[in-house]
C-alpha positions as CSV (number, residue, x, y, z in Angstrom):
1,M,-17.7,67.6,99.0
2,L,-17.9,64.2,97.4
3,L,-15.7,61.2,98.2
4,A,-15.7,58.9,95.1
5,I,-14.3,55.3,95.6
6,D,-13.4,53.1,92.7
7,C,-12.5,49.6,93.9
8,G,-10.8,47.6,91.2
9,N,-9.2,44.2,91.2
10,T,-5.7,45.5,91.8
11,N,-6.1,49.0,93.2
12,T,-8.7,51.1,95.0
13,V,-8.8,54.8,94.2
14,F,-10.2,57.4,96.6
15,A,-10.9,60.9,95.2
16,V,-12.4,64.0,96.7
17,Y,-14.4,66.4,94.5
18,D,-15.7,69.9,95.1
19,G,-18.2,70.0,92.3
20,D,-16.1,69.1,89.2
21,D,-12.9,70.2,90.9
22,Q,-10.7,67.3,92.0
23,R,-9.2,68.2,95.4
24,G,-7.2,65.0,96.0
25,V,-6.8,61.5,94.6
26,W,-5.1,58.5,96.3
27,R,-4.5,54.8,95.5
28,I,-4.2,51.8,97.8
29,S,-3.9,48.1,96.9
30,T,-7.3,46.4,97.0
31,D,-7.7,44.0,100.0
32,A,-11.0,42.7,100.9
33,Q,-9.7,42.0,104.4
34,R,-8.8,45.6,105.2
35,T,-10.9,47.0,108.0
36,P,-12.9,50.3,108.0
37,D,-10.6,51.6,110.7
38,E,-7.5,50.9,108.6
39,Y,-9.0,52.8,105.7
40,A,-10.0,55.7,108.0
41,V,-6.5,56.1,109.5
42,W,-4.9,56.1,106.0
43,L,-7.5,58.3,104.4
44,T,-7.8,61.0,107.2
45,Q,-4.0,61.5,107.0
46,L,-4.1,62.0,103.3
47,L,-7.1,64.4,103.6
48,S,-5.2,66.5,106.1
49,L,-2.2,66.8,103.6
50,K,-4.7,68.6,101.3
51,G,-6.1,70.8,104.0
52,L,-9.3,68.7,104.2
53,T,-11.1,67.0,107.1
54,V,-13.6,64.3,107.5
55,A,-16.3,67.0,108.1
56,D,-15.7,68.3,104.6
57,V,-17.0,65.1,103.0
58,T,-20.8,65.2,102.9
59,Q,-21.5,62.7,100.1
60,S,-20.0,59.5,98.8
61,I,-20.4,57.2,95.8
62,I,-18.8,53.8,95.4
63,T,-18.2,51.3,92.6
64,T,-16.5,48.0,93.3
65,V,-15.9,44.8,91.3
66,V,-14.4,42.9,94.2
67,P,-16.8,40.7,96.3
68,G,-16.4,41.3,100.0
69,T,-15.3,44.9,99.9
70,R,-18.8,46.5,100.0
71,R,-19.3,45.9,103.7
72,G,-16.0,47.6,104.6
73,F,-16.7,50.7,102.5
74,D,-20.2,51.0,103.9
75,A,-18.9,50.7,107.5
76,L,-16.1,53.3,106.7
77,M,-18.6,55.8,105.5
78,A,-21.1,55.2,108.4
79,Q,-18.6,55.0,111.3
80,H,-16.1,57.6,110.3
81,F,-18.0,60.0,108.0
82,G,-21.6,59.6,109.2
83,I,-23.0,59.3,105.7
84,T,-24.7,56.7,103.5
85,P,-23.0,56.3,100.1
86,L,-24.5,55.6,96.8
87,V,-23.3,52.3,95.4
88,I,-23.3,51.5,91.7
89,R,-25.6,48.6,90.8
90,D,-27.8,49.2,93.8
91,P,-31.5,49.4,92.7
92,N,-31.9,53.0,93.9
93,V,-29.0,54.3,91.8
94,D,-30.0,55.4,88.3
95,L,-27.2,55.4,85.8
96,G,-29.2,57.2,83.2
97,I,-28.3,54.6,80.5
98,K,-29.7,51.3,79.2
99,I,-27.7,48.1,79.5
100,M,-28.4,46.5,76.1
101,V,-26.9,43.0,76.6
102,E,-28.2,39.5,77.2
103,R,-27.2,39.4,80.9
104,P,-27.1,43.0,82.2
105,E,-26.7,41.9,85.8
106,Q,-23.3,40.4,84.9
107,V,-21.8,43.6,83.5
108,G,-19.1,45.0,85.8
109,A,-20.1,48.2,87.6
110,D,-16.8,49.9,86.4
111,R,-17.7,49.3,82.8
112,L,-21.0,51.0,83.2
113,V,-19.5,54.0,85.0
114,D,-16.9,54.3,82.1
115,A,-19.8,54.3,79.6
116,V,-21.5,57.1,81.4
117,A,-18.4,59.3,81.6
118,A,-17.4,58.6,78.0
119,H,-20.8,59.6,76.6
120,M,-20.7,62.7,78.7
121,L,-17.3,63.8,77.4
122,H,-17.5,62.5,73.8
123,P,-20.6,62.5,71.6
124,G,-21.4,59.8,69.2
125,D,-20.7,56.1,69.0
126,L,-17.7,55.0,71.1
127,I,-15.3,52.3,71.9
128,V,-13.8,52.7,75.4
129,I,-10.6,50.8,76.0
130,D,-9.8,50.4,79.7
131,F,-6.2,49.2,80.5
132,G,-6.8,47.6,83.9
133,T,-6.4,44.2,85.4
134,G,-8.3,43.1,82.3
135,T,-8.1,45.0,79.0
136,T,-11.7,45.8,78.1
137,F,-13.3,47.2,75.0
138,E,-16.7,48.8,75.7
139,V,-19.2,49.7,73.0
140,V,-21.3,52.8,73.8
141,D,-23.9,54.0,71.3
142,A,-24.7,57.6,70.4
143,E,-27.4,57.7,73.1
144,G,-25.0,56.6,75.8
145,N,-26.3,53.1,76.1
146,F,-24.0,50.2,76.9
147,R,-24.0,47.7,74.0
148,G,-21.5,45.1,75.2
149,G,-17.8,44.7,74.5
150,V,-14.7,42.5,74.8
151,I,-12.7,41.4,77.8
152,A,-9.1,40.3,77.4
153,P,-6.3,39.6,80.0
154,G,-4.7,42.8,81.2
155,I,-1.1,43.6,80.2
156,N,0.2,43.3,83.8
157,L,-1.6,40.0,84.2
158,S,0.0,38.7,81.1
159,V,3.5,39.8,82.2
160,E,3.0,38.1,85.6
161,A,1.7,34.9,84.0
162,L,4.7,34.8,81.6
163,Y,7.1,35.2,84.6
164,M,5.3,32.7,86.8
165,T,5.0,29.9,84.2
166,G,8.2,30.3,82.3
167,A,11.0,28.7,84.4
168,L,13.8,30.7,82.8
169,L,11.9,33.9,82.0
170,P,12.5,37.0,84.2
171,R,9.9,39.6,85.2
172,V,10.2,42.5,82.9
173,N,9.1,46.1,82.9
174,I,6.4,47.2,80.4
175,E,8.0,49.6,78.0
176,K,8.3,50.3,74.3
177,P,11.4,48.3,73.0
178,D,13.8,49.9,70.5
179,K,13.1,47.1,68.0
180,V,10.4,44.6,67.3
181,I,12.9,41.8,66.9
182,G,14.6,41.3,70.2
183,G,18.3,40.3,70.4
184,A,18.0,38.9,73.9
185,T,15.4,37.4,76.2
186,V,14.3,40.6,78.0
187,P,13.9,42.8,74.8
188,S,12.2,39.9,73.1
189,M,9.7,39.6,76.0
190,Q,9.2,43.4,76.0
191,S,8.5,43.3,72.3
192,G,6.0,40.6,72.6
193,I,4.2,42.2,75.4
194,F,4.2,45.8,74.1
195,W,3.7,45.2,70.3
196,G,1.5,42.2,71.0
197,Y,-0.9,44.5,72.8
198,V,-0.7,47.2,70.2
199,S,-1.5,44.6,67.6
200,M,-4.5,43.4,69.6
201,I,-5.8,46.9,69.8
202,E,-5.2,47.6,66.1
203,G,-6.9,44.2,65.2
204,M,-9.8,44.4,67.6
205,V,-10.9,47.9,67.0
206,P,-11.6,47.5,63.2
207,R,-13.4,44.3,63.9
208,I,-15.7,45.9,66.4
209,I,-16.4,48.9,64.1
210,A,-17.1,46.5,61.1
211,E,-19.5,44.5,63.2
212,Y,-21.2,47.6,64.7
213,G,-21.6,49.1,61.2
214,K,-20.9,52.7,62.0
215,P,-17.9,55.0,62.5
216,M,-16.8,55.0,66.2
217,K,-14.5,57.2,68.2
218,V,-12.0,55.3,70.4
219,I,-11.3,56.5,74.0
220,A,-8.6,55.0,76.2
221,T,-8.4,55.0,80.0
222,G,-6.5,53.3,82.7
223,G,-3.0,53.7,84.0
224,L,-1.2,52.2,81.0
225,A,-3.3,54.0,78.4
226,P,-0.7,56.8,77.7
227,L,1.9,54.1,76.9
228,F,0.0,53.1,73.8
229,T,-1.5,56.3,72.5
230,D,1.7,57.5,70.8
231,V,2.3,54.3,68.8
232,T,-1.1,53.7,67.2
233,D,-3.6,56.0,65.5
234,V,-6.7,54.0,66.4
235,I,-7.0,55.8,69.8
236,Q,-8.3,59.3,69.4
237,A,-8.5,60.4,73.1
238,V,-7.2,59.5,76.5
239,E,-9.2,60.1,79.7
240,P,-7.1,59.0,82.7
241,D,-9.9,59.7,85.3
242,L,-12.8,58.3,83.3
243,T,-14.2,56.2,86.0
244,L,-14.0,58.9,88.6
245,R,-15.6,61.4,86.2
246,G,-18.4,58.9,85.7
247,L,-18.9,58.5,89.5
248,V,-19.2,62.3,89.9
249,E,-21.8,62.5,87.1
250,I,-23.9,59.6,88.4
251,N,-23.8,61.1,91.9
252,R,-25.0,64.4,90.4
253,R,-27.9,62.6,88.6
254,N,-29.0,60.8,91.8
255,R,-28.9,63.6,94.4
256,P,-31.7,66.0,95.1
């Protein structure tokens, strides 16, 4: 079985796959100081709840955007699983796509993995919107190549910044308000956060399509993606496990 690890700025996702069948998926807060032994104690317990053991995991693939986490994951796999993982952006890992930007080495590994998965699942020219720590718009051409995109502050980051810098502003939940015009501070903030992001999506997508010059399908992923799909018609599909699906596909392409 394959253990796929997606280490993001906020959370790290561990998922076990038997072929394309997901046997378990678990999340933990990202912490570059966490030791391999801490990961192992946590992960082995969760594996056992699914009727799995360390011996069932024979392959691993990792993507991380957080400096300092790579060593811990490598040690986890070597010391507790006895395997050497594939790591996205290592020279020996072939993504099967071209990175057609000015500085390809600066593109986040997760953005490339999303591009691989999106092209595999949806033919044609694509915009992939990932609602993560940052809200990213990725442009993927009909051949599956990464053509650049847009990076904006993530919605949770914006909420936290508003709370931290506004002396009298409370921390609010991200949810669709009943009205656009808020009658009090909390609904006013929720409206600005929610409808502000909807407006950004509806404004950014047409601009990208106009500049690209071709019709494009819009795919959404990330934990907050379902929150926005019912209120705008610019998003045609939601893929909650897009990055994990991409890791499974890249692992398949690189194994004998």
